[in-house]
N, C-alpha and C positions, 0 to 999 in steps of 0.2 A: 137468245142464250148469252151471247157476249154482252149484250146491254145489261142483263140481270147481273152478271158477274161484275161488270164495271160498276154498277150502282152500288153493290155489296162492298166492293173494294174501296170506294170513295167513302162510304160511310164508316168503314173500319179506320181509315186514315184520318177522318175528321174527329172521330172519338179519341184516337190516341193524340192528336194534336191538342184537342181540348184538356185532356190531362197533363199535357207537358206545359201548357200555358197557365193552367191553374195551380200547379205545384208551387211555383215561386209566390203566388199570392197568398196560398194557404200558409206558407212559411212565414211570410211577413206578419200575418194576423194571428199567429200561434199565441196563446196566453202566456205571459211571464210566469216564472215559478213563484210560489206563494212566499211572502217575506217570512223570515224566522219569527218564532213567538217571542214576545218581549221577555225579558229576564224577570224571574221571580223576585218580588220585593224582599230586601234582607234589612235586618236591624241590628245594629252594633251598640253595645252598653258597656261603659267602663265603670268599674266599681272602685271607688277611691276609699281605701282603708288606711287611716292615719295611725301608725304604731311607732312607739319610741321605746328606748331601752335605758335603764339606769343601773348602775353597779351598786350592790349593797353588801356589806358584810355584817354577819350576825355572829357575835361571840359570847362566850360566858366570861365569868370573872376572871378567868386565868388565861383569857385570849383564845381558848379552843373554839373552833368554828361550830356553830350549831348545825348539825347536818339533818338531812331528811325532811326539810321544810317544804310545803306544797304552796301553790298559788293562793289557796284560800287561808293560809296562815298570815298573810300580809294584809294590813289595811294601809291603802295608799289615799291620801287625801289631798285635794287642792282646795284651800279654804274649807267650807264645810261639805263640800262635795267628794264623794268617794269615787275614785277611778279604778275600773276593773283591771285585774292583772291577767292579761290574756296568755302568758306563758312564763315559765321559770326555768332557768338553767343554772346548775352548780358547776363552777369551773375551778378545778384544783391547780396547784403548780405542777403536778404530774400531767394533768390534761394539757396544759399549756406547752410543755415540754415535749410531749409525745405527739400532740396534734391529732389525737385519736378520739373515738367516742368516749363520753363520760359513762359513769357507772349506770346511768339509767338508759344508755343507748341513744342519747341525743348528741347531735353534732356540736363541737365546741367553738363558740365564738366566731361564727362566720360573718362576713361583711357583706352579705347578699341584700338585695333591696327588692321591695315590692311583695305583694301577697294578697290573695283574694280574701273575701269576707269570711269564708269559712274557718280561717286561722283563728278568729276570735272565739268561735264556739268550740273548736276542737280541742281536745284535752291533750294534745301532743305537747312534749316537754320542750321542743325546739321551735323557733319561729324565724321569720325573715323580716325584721322590722324595717321600717322606712328610715329610721334615723339609728341605724345599727352602729355599735361600737365597730371600730376597725378590726380587721382580723388579727388574732394574736400571732405574734412573729414565731417563726418555726424554730427560733433559738431559745424558746422559753421566756421567762419573765425579763423585764428590763427594770433594772434598780439602779437608781442614783444616789450616791452617798454624798450629802451636802455637809461639809465642815465649816462651821462657823468658829474661825480661829481667833484667839486672843491669848497673849502671854501674860495677862493679869493673873497672879497665882490663884485667885479663887476660881478662875476659869479654866487655865490650862491644866490645873491639878485634876479637874473633873474628866477632861479629855484623856489624860494619862490613866486615870483610874479605870476608865471604860474600856481602854484598849484591849485588854484580854477578852473581854466580853463581846466586844466588837468582832473579833476573830471567831469566837463561838457563835455568834449571830450569822456571820457570813458562811460559815461551815453548814449551816442548816439549808441553804440554798441549793436547788438542783444544779447538777453539774452543767446543765445546758442554759441556766440562766446567766445574763450578762450584767456586769456592774460597771458604772462609770463613777468617777471621783471628781468633784469640784470642791471649791471652798471660797469663802469670803472673809477678808480681813480688812485691807484698805480698798480693795476691789474684788471683783469675781475672777477666779482662776480656774482653769482646767487642767487636771493633772492626769486623768486616764480616760480614754474612750472606752465604750462597752467591751469587756473582756470577761472571761471566766477563770482567770489565774488568780487564786486567793492570795498568794504571797505577794504578787505585785500589787494587788488592791490594797493590802495592808501597808506596803511600802509607800504607796500614793497617799494614804491617809496620813502616815507619819510626816510626809514632806509638807502636807497641807497644814498639819497642826503646828509645825515649828517654823513657818514662815520662810520655807526654803526658797532659792531663786527659781523663778518660773523657767519652764522649758517647753519646747514645742511638741504638741502631741499630734501625731499623725492620724488622720482618719482612719477607721477600720476599712478593709477592703470590701467592696460590695460582692455580694449582696448582704453581707453582715450589717446590722444596724449600727449607725453611727451618730453619736452626739457631736463629735468634733467637726463633722462635715458641715453642719449647721450652726456651729458656735460662732457668735459674732464677737471676735477679739477686740475690735475697736470699742464697741460698746460695753464690753466687759471691763475694760480698762477705766471706763467712765463711771461705772456703777458705784455709787457712793453709799448704797444702804443694802442690808440683806433682803429687803422687799424687792428692791430693783434687781438684784441678783437672781432672786427666785423667778421673777418675770422673764428674765433673759434665758434661763435654763428651761423654762416651760415653753418659750417660743421655739427653742431648738428641738425640743421633743415633739412638738406638735405634729410634724409630718410623719412621725414613726407610728407604725401600726400597733395597736393593742393597748391594753391598760398598763400604766406605768406606776411605780412605787418610788417615792423619794423619801429617804432616811435622813432626817435632819438632826444632826449631832451638833447641839449648839447651846447658847446661854441666853438667849433672849430676843424679843422683837418689840417694837413700839417705843413709845416715849414716856418718860416719867416726869412729871412736874407737880405742882402744888395741887393740882385738880385730880391727881391720880395718873393712871396709864391711859394714854390714848394712842391709836394706830397712825403710823405715818402715812402721808399722802400716797406713797407707793404700794400700800397694802391692797387696796381694791384692785388696781391693774394686775398685781401679782396673782390674786385669787382667780380673777377671771381667765388669766392666761393659763394657770394650772388646770382649771375646770375644763377649759377648751382643749387642753392636751391630754385629758383623761389621766391626770396624776393625782394620786392620793398621798398626802404628807403625813408620815409617822414620825413624832418627835422625840427624840432621847435627850432630855434636859441634862446637860453636863455641869450645871452650876453646882459648886460644893456649898450648898445650903439646903435646908429643909424646905424653904419657901423663899420667893423673891418677886418683885413687882413685875419684871418683865416676863415672867412665865405666862403671864395673861396673853401676851401676843403669841407665844408658842401655841398655847392651847386653842386660840382662835384660828390660827392657819390650819391646824389639824382639823378641827371641827368644820371649817369651811370647805375642805377638800375630801371630806369622808375618811380621814385618817383618825389617829388617836395620839395623845400625849402621855409620856412616861417620864417620871422623874428617876434619876439613876444614882441619886446621893447615897441613900441608905442601902438599898437592895438592887444594885445594878444587874445582877444575874437574873433576878426575877423580871425586871423590866425588859431585858433583851429576849429572854425565852418567851415572855407573854407576846412581845412584838412579833417574833418568829412564827408563832402559832396564828397570830390575827391575819398576817399576809399570806397564810398558806392556801387561801382560796377565798371565792367570793360567789355571790349569786347575780345573775342577770336578770332583772325584772323587765318584762316586756308589758307596756301599758297600752290600753286602748285609748288613744288620743280623741278618737271620734266620739266617745262618750262624754267628753268634757263639756260639750255644748259651749255656752257663752262664759264659762267659769274660766279665770286665769288667776295666776299667783304661784307661790312656792309649793313644792311637793313635800309632803310630810309622810313618811314611812314608819309604821308601828307593826308590832307583832300582835296577832290576835290569838289570845288564850295560850301563849307560848312565853317561855322565859329566854331572856338574852338581851343583849345591847345591840342596837342597830347602828352601824356606822355607814352612812349614806351621803355621798357628795350631792349637796343641794342642786335642785334642778328647777330653773324657772320655766313655767309653762305660759303659753299664750292659749286663748281659747281656739279650738278647732275651727277651721273655715266652714261656713255653711255648705251644705251638700247641694 
């Protein structure tokens, strides 16, 4: 009996010992957890849409803006090739001053960048072009009065005759618009930084016309826009031509946001000799600087004559920057009122640069089956890069 119990006990102890010894071995050979599944393959694609904008004014005979135009009303060509108008915005003086939505519900002149391909086909009125205009300043329009001073009777008499109509012109500006005053006689002078005081502006114009002693102009307090803050006084004193003076003014304006208007009250540009009128060497740099700063030049010719040779230079600088030329000798009031209407608003055309292909050259803007004069700052295009 005892032997049987002892044998059973030994077998039980042996079984327990076997399990105890086998457990660590089993733990060592347990399979490792399965590796996580590989991530799913993903693909990213960037769509490069090349859009750019240009400012266009469309006016009737009396300078009234032609309103209600649609993208299809414009024909934009580079050489023989037509470039599609992807979007069109109308921006008025009130829009710039208020910074609100325009009458069609489109956002006014934003400086946003980049957009997907759907923007080209979408009928939306607003877009986000690659080369957008800078955002319009919250203070409204920026206007520079450029006085070309000369005490010669035939020239100063025109400036004096225009004076009351200059006041009338300035009175048409929005209260939030800012006006700066510069002049050129023997060199470039700064008389007033951007301000909205009409009386102070007229006083500065009087000083400019009469060769008054120069004075120091303090820059406007930030964040207000300032011409004086970037005005190169040393270079201004060395400026020996109105062309060079215009270039320096444009360079001072370039960092400022938005479209700018320069009102040129003067008597002529260029050189007259036996071969006729030719433009001075400084003309081309001045035009490049004005275009780069988004400045349109509107000329009020103050010469007391029905016509004169140096008017050709004034007409050229206006045409080269998307502005217009007006003689003030016979009907100064009509000239200033027409100008006031012409600068009251403009269209921003957004073009599909990607559709240009290998074509390059100057852009020509025309109306399609509509009446009106197109004032467009020429824009040089290069062919869109291959996709």
